N, C-alpha and C positions, 0 to 999 in steps of 0.2 A: 193418385198414388204414384203413377209413373213420373209426373211432374216433380214430385218431392224427391224421388230417387235420382232423377236427372240433376236436380239442384244440389243434392248431396255429393253426387259424382263431380260436379263442377267445383265445389268447394274443396274436395279432396285433391282434385287436379291442381288448383291454385296453391294449395298447401305444399304439395310435392314440388311444384315449380319454385316456390319460395325457399324451400329447403335446398333445392339444387342451386339456387342463386347463392345462398350462404356457403354451400359446399364448394362451389367454384371459386369464391372470392376470399375465403377465410385465411388462406395461406399467404395472401399477397397484401391485404390491408387489415390492420389491426384496429380494434376498438379504442377510442380515446378514453382516457382515464375518467372523464366526467360522464361517459356513457358506458358503464360497466356491462350492460346488457344490450349493447348496440346490435348484436347479431339477431337477437329476438325481435327488436324493433324493426330491423330491416326485413325480416321474414313477415312480420305482421302487417307492415305497411304494404308489402307486395300483395298479400292476400286481401287486405282491406280494399285497396284500390281496384283490384280485379273484380271483387264481389260488388263493390259500389258501382263501377262502370257498367257491369253486365246485368245488374239486378235492380238498381234504384230506378223507380218509375220516372222520377223527375229527370234523370240523366237520359234515359231511353227516349223520353218525350222530346228532350232537347236535341238529341241526335237523330231520331227517326221520325219526328213529327207527332201529331196528336194521336194517330192510330198506333204508334210504337211498332210499326212494321218496317223491317229492313227492306228497302227497295233496291239497294245497290251495295255491293261489297266494299265500295269505296268509303262508305261511312265508317267502317271499322278502323280505318287508318287513324282517325282521331283518337279512338280508344288506345291504340298501340302507342301513339305519340305521347298521350297523357301518362300512361303507365311508365314508359321509358323516362320521361321527364322527372316524375316523382321518385323513381328508383335512383336516378342519378343524383338528385338533390339530397336524398337521405344518405346515400353513400358518401358524398362529399362532406356532409356535415358530421356524420356519426363516426367516421373512420379516419385514421391518420395514414399518411403515406403520400406519395406523389400523386397529384390530381390527374396528371396525364395517364398514369397507370389505372387509376380508378375509372376514368372515362373509357379507356380502352376495354377494360373488363366488362363494364355495363353494356357497352356497344356490342361486344362479341357475344355476351350471353344472350341478348335479345336477338341478334342475328342468327345464332345457332338455334335458338328456340323457335323462331319464325320459320326457318328453313326445315327444321324437323317437323313442325306442324304441317307444312304444305306437302312434304314428301309422304307423310303418313296419310294425309287427306287424299292425295292423288291415288295412293294404293287402295284406300278404303272406298273411294268413289267408284273404282273399277269393280270391286267385289260387290258393293251395294247395287250398282247398276245391273250387274248380271243376276243378282238375287231378285231384284224387282221384275226383271224380264221373265225370270223363271216363274215367279208367283203369278204374273199376268197370264203366262202361257198355260199354267195349271188351271187358272180360273176359266180361261177360254175353252179348255178341254174338259171342263166340268169336274176336274179332280178336286177343286175347291168349290163347294156346293153353293155358297151364297156370298154376297158382297161384304157382309159383316165379317165373315171369316177371312176374306182377303184383306180387309182393313186391319183386322187384328194381327194378321201376319206381317203387314207392312209396319205396324207399330212396333212389333217385336224386332223387326229389321232395323228400325230407327234406334231403338233402345240398344241393340247390340252394336250398331254403328258408333253411337256415342261412347259406349264403354270401351270398345276395341280401339277407337281413335285416341281416347285419353290414355289408355294403358300403353299403346304403341308409341305415342308421342313422348310420354314420360320416360319410357325405357330407352328410346333412341336418343333423347336429350341427355340422359345420364351417361350413356355410352360415349357420345361425342365429347361431352364436357370432361369426362374422365381421361380420354386420350389427349385432349388439348391441354388439360391441366398437368398431365404427366410430362409433356414436353416443356411446358412453361416453367415447371418446378426447377429446371436446371438453370434458368436464366432470369428468374424473377427479380434478383437483386442487381442485375447487371444491364438492365434495359436502358439504353440511351434513347434520346428523342428520335434519332433516325431509325433505330430498330423498332420502336413503337409505331412509327409511321409505316414501316414495312409490314408489320403484323396487322395494322389497322385496315389496310387497303382491302384484303379479302373479306374482312368482317363488314366493312362499309358497303362493298359490292353486294354481299349477301343480304344486308338489310334493305338496300335499294331494290333488289330483286323481289324481296318479300312485299315491299310496299307496292311495287308494280303489279304483282299477282293479286294483292288485295283490291287494287283499283279496277281489275278486269275480270275477276273471278265470276261474278254474276251481276246482272242488272235487270230490272223489271221495266218493260216498255209496253204500253198499250194493254196492260193487264196480263201480259205474258212474261214469263221468266226466261231469260237467256243466260246460259252459263258457258264458261270457257271450253268445256269438254264436249257438250252435246253435239255441236255442229263442227267440231274439229277433233276427230278421233285420234289424230296423230299427237294431240296434246297430252294424251294419256301416257305417252312415252317421252315426249320432248321435255315437259315440265319436270318430271322426276329426275331426268338425266341432267338437266341444267342445275337443279338444286343439289344433286349429289356431287357435281363438280365443284360447286361453291363450298359445300361442307368439306370436301377433300382439300381444297385450296386453303381453307382456314386452318385445318389441322396440319397440313404439310408445311405451311409457312412457319409455324412454330417448330416443327421438326427440323426443317432446314436451318433455322436460326440456332436451334439447340446444337446441331452438329457443327455449325460454324464457331459457336462459342467454345465447344469442347476442343475443336481443332486449335483455336487460338490459346486456350488454356494449356494444352499439351505443348504448344510451341513455346509459351512462356516458361513452363516447367523445364523444358530442354535448355532454354537459355539460362535459367537459374542454375541448373546442374553444370552447364558449361562454365558459368562464372565461378561456381564453387570449385570446380576442377582447376580453373585458372588461378584462383586464390591459393589453392593447395600447391600448385606449381610454383607460384611466387614465393610461398613460404619455404619450399624446398630449395629453391634457387638462392633465397636470402641466407638460409642456414649454410648451404654449400659455400657461398661466397665468404661468409663469416669464418667458417672453419678453414677454408682454403687460404684466406688471408692470414689467419692465425698461424697456420702451418708454414706459410711463406715467410711471415715475419720471424718465426722461430728459426727457420733455415737461414734467413739473412742476417740474424743478429750476430752470428760469428763474423761474417764479412764486415758488418758495420763496426764491430769491435776492432778488428784488424786495421780497417781504414782510419778509424779515429786515432788509434795508437800511432799509425804512420804519420797522420797529420800533426799530432802532438809532438812527435819527435822532430818533424820538420820545423815546427813552430819554435822549438827550443834552439835549433841550429840557426834559424834565420831571424831570430829576435822579434817575433810577433808579426811577421809579414803575412802569415797564413790565417790570422785570427778571423777575418771576414769569411774565408772559405769554410772554416770550421763551423762558424755560426750558421751559414747557409745550409751546410750539410746536416747539422742538428735540426734545423727548422724543417727540412725535408722529412726527416725521420718522425718528428712530432706530427707533421701533417698526415703522414701515412698512418700513424697510430690513431689519429683522431677518427679515421674512418671506421675503426673497430671499437671506438669508445661508445659504450651504451649510455647515452645521456639520461634516458628514461628507464627506470627499473621498476616494473609493476608487480613483480612477484611471480610472473609467469613468462617463460622463455619465448613462447609464441607471440604473446602480446608485446613483449619487449622488442622483438624483431620488427613487428608491424609498425609500432610507434616510432622507433628509431629510423626505419626506412623512410617514413613520411616526414620525419623531422629533417633528414638529410635532403629530401626533395625540396622541402620548403626553404631550407637554408640555401640551396643552390639557386633558387629562384627569388631570393631576397624577400621571403615571406616570413613574418614573425610567427613563430609556432610555440605555444605553451600547452602544457598538459599536467594534470594532477591525478590522472587515473591510476588506481591501484586495483589489481585483479581481486574480485570478491571470492576468496577461496572457500568461505563458509556457505556460499550459495551454489546451488546445483545448476550453474551456467557453464556450458561448454566453452573452453578457450577457443576452439575452432569457430563456433557460432559467433562469439564475440569478435573474433578477428575478421569475419565476413562483414559484420556491422561496421567496424572501424575502417576497414579497407575501403568499403563503398562510400561511407560518410566523408572520410578524409580525402578520397579521390575527387569527389564532387566539390569539396571545399577548395582543394588545390586548383582545380580547373577554373572555378569561379574567380579565385584570386588572380590567377594568371591572365584570364580574360579581362579583368579589371585593369591590370597593369598595361595590357596592350591597348585598351580603348582610351583610357584617360591619363596614362603615363604618370601615375602617382605612386610614390614609394610608401604607401600607408597600409598595405595589405596585411592581414593577420588571420590566424586560425587559433581559436581557443577551444581546448577540449577539457571539459569539466565532468567529473563523475563522482557520485556519492551514493551511499546506501541508506535506506530507511526501512528498518525491519527486514522483511523478505523481498523488498523491492530495490532494484538497482537502476539508477538513473544515469543516462549519458546525455550530455549537452555539447553540441558542436556549433560554435559561432564563427562566422566568417563574413567579411564584407564582400560586396559584389557590385557590378554595374549593370543596370537594365531593370527589367521587370519580371515578375514571376507569373507564369501562365499555368492554368490547370486544365485538365482534360475533362470537359463537359461537367457532369454532376458527380463524377466518381472521386473527386478530391485527389487525383493523382497528378503529379507534376508533369507537364508536357515537355518533352525533350526539345531542345533547340537545334538538334543535329538533323541532318538530312535523312540519314538511315534510321527511321523511326522504329523499324522492326527489331533492330539490334540494340540501339541505345535507349536510354531512359529506364534501364533495368536496375540502376543503383538503388533508388528508393524502394523499388519493389523487392529487391533482395533483402534490404533492411526490414521491410514490413513483414516479409515471410519469416525471418528469424524472430522478430518481435512476437508474431502470432504463435510461434512454437512455444514461447514462454508466457503465453496468455498476457502479453504486453500490448503496448500501443506506441504509435509513432505520431508525433505532433510537429507541425511546421508553423513557424511564426516569422513574419518579416517586419522589421522596424527600420524604416527609411532604407539605408543601404546595407543593413546587417541581416543576414539570413541565420535563423536559429533552428536547429534540428534537435528535437528531444526524443529520446528512445527510453521507454520504461519496460523493464524486464522483471518478471516474477520468478524468484529463485526457489 
């Protein structure tokens, strides 16, 4: 009867461990479409492998010999390795996501589970040892009348040990996984390979420690059983302390990385706000220059009129000798007026100022600039947000064209801005030629800045992406030979 109860307890323990495996991994790796119930398969495979390895007589005979008696704790390392291997294979096959993340999660789960197992075992072995000594003491003092009663008491002790060990291990495993998962939830979509390596080191150390403990926990020699604790009383405290430090390092590593990610995100947000403030300042300066120029031209028109009349009167007196001076003077007026001529009229004054400023910059640098953008008044898209997108996209295009001019000295640079509306979607395409190659930052699909101050630069694309996200849109980058195409989709 006791054997059956113990077997049931083992199966319940394996079931809880399988559920905790799913709980730990469900937010980071998703089931593939062809495996709708992958999570159930993952749990069942874990349970099945554990039951098979610990209960099947053929496996026990293979691992422990014909007598199926465990003579060394080292033999259990094979069971751990087989279980970890199958869990990893099932995870890689049944779920989608980055394989490195999957491997890290499986490694960390087994590391935490093994460390929890040994720390609870260390505590329970102290309690059990004291309980056995008490029972023997009572038997020697005749408080326990016969050996059968002592044996029954020791069986109860073993039964309680198994139950308390399973309960304590599962509770501690759940608590550690919960804390670790909490910190990982902030960085699950942003883990670069270097960050995964940083997180994996404490987990790997923990797993190696667990394997070491399995190899030296106990061994049978000359018919006598020797264990790690019996002849080394200090191990009752050293082993739990080392295990506790490993568990803390696993959890703290994710906490430290979470805080670093949050710090960098806050820094990026500050840069974005600073860029937005800079854009607003540019808008204000552009408008002030425009209005100041208009006021100045209005003030100067009277002087221009008087001077032209004076030149015309001189022209009449001197029979055409001042014709060239008059033409030059008029040309200067036309040039001044051109600065205030709005070549592109989009239907929104803010967008007009942005486009015409970029057009003037392109013209000054001999870059061909064309645009057909019309502001979508019927869509709920802020002119300010659209100006941020255009400012950053056109600044990048202007910079790329000017770099091309400097490097290959060709007068073929161009910037083309196309915009069109399809239903509630507004599309913006910016095309420009460039010289060189495009580099991306790791797996994140962000453009890597070519400037030395990487903390400040490289924010243009990120600013555009943030504005696109605000309108549930998307940003696409395509490179065809020496032409860079940036497409922004916004939902109005």
